[in-house]
C-alpha positions in Angstrom: 86.5 85.2 129.0 83.4 85.7 126.9 80.5 83.3 126.1 81.4 80.1 124.3 84.8 80.1 125.9 86.3 83.0 123.9 89.3 84.6 125.6 90.5 88.2 125.0 93.1 90.4 126.7 91.6 93.0 129.0 92.8 95.6 126.5 90.7 94.0 123.8 93.7 94.5 121.5 95.0 91.6 119.4 98.3 93.5 119.3 98.7 92.8 123.1 99.1 89.1 122.4 101.8 89.8 119.8 103.6 92.2 122.1 103.8 89.6 124.9 105.0 86.9 122.5 107.7 89.2 121.1 108.8 90.2 124.6 109.1 86.5 125.6 111.2 85.7 122.5 113.5 88.6 123.3 113.9 87.6 126.9 115.1 84.1 126.0 117.3 85.2 123.2 115.4 84.1 120.1 116.8 85.5 116.9 114.0 86.9 114.7 114.5 87.6 111.0 111.8 89.5 109.2 111.1 90.3 105.5 113.0 87.2 104.5 111.5 85.1 101.8 112.5 81.5 101.8 113.3 80.2 98.3 114.4 76.7 99.2 115.3 74.2 101.9 117.7 71.3 101.5 118.6 68.4 103.9 122.3 67.8 104.5 124.5 65.8 106.9 124.3 68.5 109.5 120.6 69.2 109.3 119.1 71.7 106.9 120.2 74.6 104.7 117.7 77.4 104.1 118.2 79.6 101.2 116.6 83.1 101.3 115.7 85.4 98.4 118.9 87.2 97.6 121.1 84.2 98.2 121.8 84.2 101.9 121.9 80.8 103.5 121.0 79.8 107.0 121.9 76.5 108.7 119.4 74.8 111.0 119.2 71.5 113.0 115.5 71.4 112.7 112.9 73.2 110.5 109.2 73.9 111.2 107.1 74.9 108.2 104.4 77.2 109.6 103.8 79.4 106.6 100.0 79.4 106.6 97.8 78.5 103.7 96.6 80.9 100.9 93.8 82.8 102.7 94.5 86.6 103.3 97.4 86.9 100.8 97.8 90.5 101.9 99.3 89.1 105.1 101.9 87.2 103.1 100.2 83.8 102.8 101.1 82.9 99.3 101.1 79.1 99.6 104.9 79.1 99.5 105.0 76.5 102.2 103.3 73.9 100.0 106.2 74.1 97.5 108.8 73.8 100.3 107.1 70.7 101.6 106.6 69.1 98.2 110.4 69.2 97.6 110.7 66.7 100.4 108.1 64.4 98.9 105.0 65.6 100.8 101.7 65.6 98.8 99.3 68.4 98.6 95.5 68.3 98.9 94.3 71.0 96.6 93.6 74.1 98.6 90.4 76.2 98.4 88.9 79.1 100.3 87.0 78.4 103.5 85.2 80.6 106.0 84.3 82.9 103.1 81.4 84.7 101.5 79.3 82.9 98.9 78.6 84.2 95.3 75.0 83.6 94.2 73.4 83.4 90.8 70.4 85.6 91.5 69.2 88.6 89.5 68.0 90.9 92.3 71.1 91.0 94.5 71.6 94.8 94.0 68.0 95.5 95.3 68.6 93.5 98.5 72.3 94.2 99.2 72.9 95.4 102.8 69.9 93.7 104.3 70.6 91.8 107.5 68.5 89.4 109.4 68.8 86.5 111.9 68.1 83.3 110.1 69.3 79.8 109.1 71.5 78.9 106.2 71.7 75.4 104.6 73.8 73.9 101.8 71.6 71.6 99.7 73.0 69.1 97.2 70.7 66.6 95.5 67.9 67.6 97.9 70.1 66.6 100.9 71.3 69.1 103.6 75.1 69.0 103.7 75.7 71.8 106.2 73.6 74.1 108.4 74.2 77.1 110.5 72.2 79.9 112.3 72.9 83.5 113.0 73.1 87.0 111.3 73.0 86.8 107.5 73.8 89.7 105.2 72.9 90.0 101.5 75.6 91.6 99.4 76.0 92.8 95.8 77.7 89.6 94.8 75.9 87.2 97.0 75.6 86.6 100.8 77.7 86.8 103.9 77.6 86.6 107.7 78.8 84.0 110.3 76.3 81.2 109.2 77.4 81.6 105.6 81.1 81.4 106.6 80.3 78.2 108.5 78.6 76.5 105.5 81.0 77.9 102.8 83.5 75.0 103.1 80.8 72.5 102.2 79.6 74.6 99.3 83.1 74.9 97.9 83.8 71.2 98.3 80.7 70.2 96.3 81.2 72.8 93.6 84.7 71.4 93.2 83.1 68.0 92.6 81.0 69.4 89.8 77.7 69.3 91.7 75.0 71.9 91.6 74.8 73.6 95.0 71.9 75.4 96.5 71.7 77.7 99.5 68.5 77.4 101.5 67.8 80.5 103.6 65.2 80.6 106.4 64.1 84.2 107.0 61.8 83.3 109.9 63.4 80.6 112.0 61.8 81.3 115.4 58.3 80.2 114.3 57.0 76.8 113.0 55.2 76.6 109.7 51.9 76.3 111.5 52.7 79.4 113.6 53.6 81.4 110.5 50.3 80.4 108.8 48.3 81.5 111.8 50.2 84.7 112.1 50.0 85.7 108.4 46.3 84.7 108.2 45.6 87.0 111.2 47.4 89.9 109.6 45.5 89.4 106.4 42.2 89.0 108.1 42.6 92.0 110.4 43.5 94.3 107.5 42.0 92.9 104.3 42.2 96.2 102.5 46.0 96.5 102.8 48.2 95.8 99.8 50.2 92.6 100.1 53.4 94.5 100.1 52.4 96.8 103.0 51.0 93.9 105.0 54.6 92.7 105.5 55.9 95.9 106.9 57.1 95.2 110.4 57.3 91.5 109.7 60.3 91.3 107.4 62.8 94.0 106.3 60.8 96.4 104.1 63.6 96.7 101.6 63.3 92.9 101.1 59.6 92.9 100.6 59.4 93.7 96.8 62.0 91.0 95.8 60.6 88.5 98.3 57.0 88.8 97.0 58.1 88.6 93.4 60.0 85.4 94.3 56.9 84.1 95.9 55.0 84.5 92.7 53.1 87.8 93.5 53.3 89.8 90.3 51.1 92.7 91.5 52.6 94.1 94.8 49.6 96.4 95.1 47.2 93.5 95.2 44.9 93.5 98.2 45.5 90.7 100.7 41.8 89.8 100.5 42.5 88.9 96.8 45.3 86.5 97.4 44.7 83.0 96.3 45.5 80.0 98.5 48.4 79.1 96.2 49.8 82.6 96.6 49.5 82.5 100.3 51.2 79.1 100.4 54.0 80.5 98.2 54.7 83.3 100.6 54.6 81.0 103.7 56.9 78.4 102.1 59.4 81.1 101.0 59.7 82.5 104.5 61.3 79.1 105.5 62.8 77.9 102.3 64.2 80.5 100.0 66.8 78.9 97.6 69.6 80.4 95.7 72.1 78.8 93.3 75.6 79.0 94.6 78.1 80.0 91.9 81.2 79.9 94.0 83.0 81.7 96.8 84.7 85.0 97.2 88.5 85.1 96.5 91.4 84.2 98.7 91.7 87.8 99.9 88.3 87.5 101.6 88.7 84.0 103.1 89.5 83.6 106.8 91.1 80.2 106.4 92.3 77.6 103.9 90.8 74.2 103.3 93.2 71.7 101.9 97.0 71.8 102.3 99.8 69.4 103.0 98.4 65.9 103.4 98.5 64.9 107.1 99.0 61.2 106.3 102.7 61.9 106.2 102.8 63.9 109.5 103.1 62.3 112.9 100.2 63.7 115.0 102.0 63.1 118.2 105.0 65.4 117.3 104.0 67.2 114.1 107.2 65.7 112.6 107.3 64.6 109.0 107.2 60.9 108.5 109.3 61.3 105.4 112.1 63.6 106.6 113.6 63.5 110.1 113.9 67.0 111.7 111.2 68.5 109.5 108.0 69.7 111.3 104.7 71.4 110.5 102.4 73.8 112.3 99.1 75.5 111.5 97.2 76.1 108.4 99.8 74.8 105.9 98.4 71.3 106.7 95.1 69.9 105.4 93.2 70.8 108.6 90.5 73.5 109.0 87.7 74.2 111.5 84.5 76.2 112.0 84.3 79.8 112.9 84.9 80.6 116.6 88.7 80.6 117.0 89.2 76.9 116.2 91.6 77.6 113.3 93.6 79.9 115.6 93.6 77.3 118.3 94.9 74.7 115.9 97.7 77.0 114.7 98.8 77.7 118.3 98.4 74.1 119.5 100.1 72.5 116.5 102.9 75.1 116.6 103.5 74.5 120.3 103.6 70.8 119.8 106.0 71.1 116.8 108.3 73.4 118.8 108.4 71.3 121.9 109.0 68.1 119.8 111.8 69.7 117.8 113.5 71.0 121.0 113.2 67.7 122.7 114.7 65.8 119.8 117.6 68.2 119.8 118.6 67.3 123.4 
């Protein structure tokens, strides 16, 4: 077990978990059919009939829809489960990518791509903070990434879908107060008044970031001596260290998303059993439902827990 309750096999291989699950299914006689695309499910007097691509039909007493959402389509998550559930009258909350990188409207992304730093990220809508996270942040050619960005991406997507202008506030220096930053930068400027403003920040922030950062702070001449900086220019630099804002254009595509927000509306699913309230014998598990969580294994845990509950409930009702 690692910090924050994360659990891994001693092998540190995810495939070990899959191997154990497969072994258990084989040992209890579970029949596994792979590479079989479900084209439709119908309810009949004996239970359900599942029709596969190619025309083959499978009869079942109970059905659990656990097809995932739309994130990572390279793994087969095409959103097909939504259509299957909708044929039984279930409604869909429009899905959108979550735990995903953000695309920014900013002209200097190519100059700062690849730069990493520990900082804060906030989603701002109408001057109100809607989401906040802290950790390693990475600038990319299209925008920004890193665990804190993944955490706040859902909020950004949600507000963009509502037609709101969304801003990302980035705090480059999050371990010092504004007063401490003022004291520290003033000391650097005072100790070396002959240095250029750009060189005076070497060792304080990533040097590849300095030219773009200073331009954003309103310093047109990067070779200007620190002794020549006006009070307004100093204030601009200090403010930007703790409040650098970028307009959010959207998110990366489904192929880059770790999870799906939205899905089959949970109002028609019994939370005690995961059984449909509309169709007896129909159950749901995992990301196909309109439930998603933060980074840290919460979405995986939801998939396992809901799948376990659906399986146990379906088995009990068959007895």
